[in-house]
N, C-alpha and C positions, 0 to 999 in steps of 0.2 A: 661819741659826742656826737649828737646831729648837726647836719650841716644845711643850711636852705642858701641857694642862690637866686636871685629874684632881680628881674630887668629893672633897672633904675628909671626908666621911662613910664611903664602902666603897671607893676608891680606884681606883674606875672611871675609864678613860681618856675623856675627854669629847673629845679634840681631839690628834694628835699630827700634827705634819709641819713641813715648811721655809717654808711661808708663814707670816706672820704675820697672825695674826685676834686681835682686840681679846677678852677675854675677856666684855665684855658681848655681844659678838656671837654668842658662842661657847654662853654660856648663853641666849640668845634662840631659839637653835637647839632647846636641849630644853623649851623652855617654861617655864624657871625650875626645872624640876625632875629631878633625876638618873634615869635611865632604867634604872638596876639597883636602887637601895634608895629610891626617892622622895624622898629628902632634899632641902630646897628649896632651889637655888642661889642665891646672892647676889651682886648687881651691886657691893658694897662689898667691897673687899679687906681682908678682915682678917687672914688670915693668907696670906703669898705667899711663896713661897720660890724663888729664882731660883739653879740651878746648873748646871754644865755636863753634857751628857750623853754618855757615854762609849759609842761605837759600836764 
């Protein structure tokens, strides 16, 4: 199942792929900061939306 993790601040795609990666791992790859807008990325899931991806 495809997974997409985006920055809540600017909608930058931090990760997109079929391999499951935990959001914590993805956030750590970016040193807890969005590379596009500089927003601090949080490990706490404050706003998560799960929906199917149409291809």
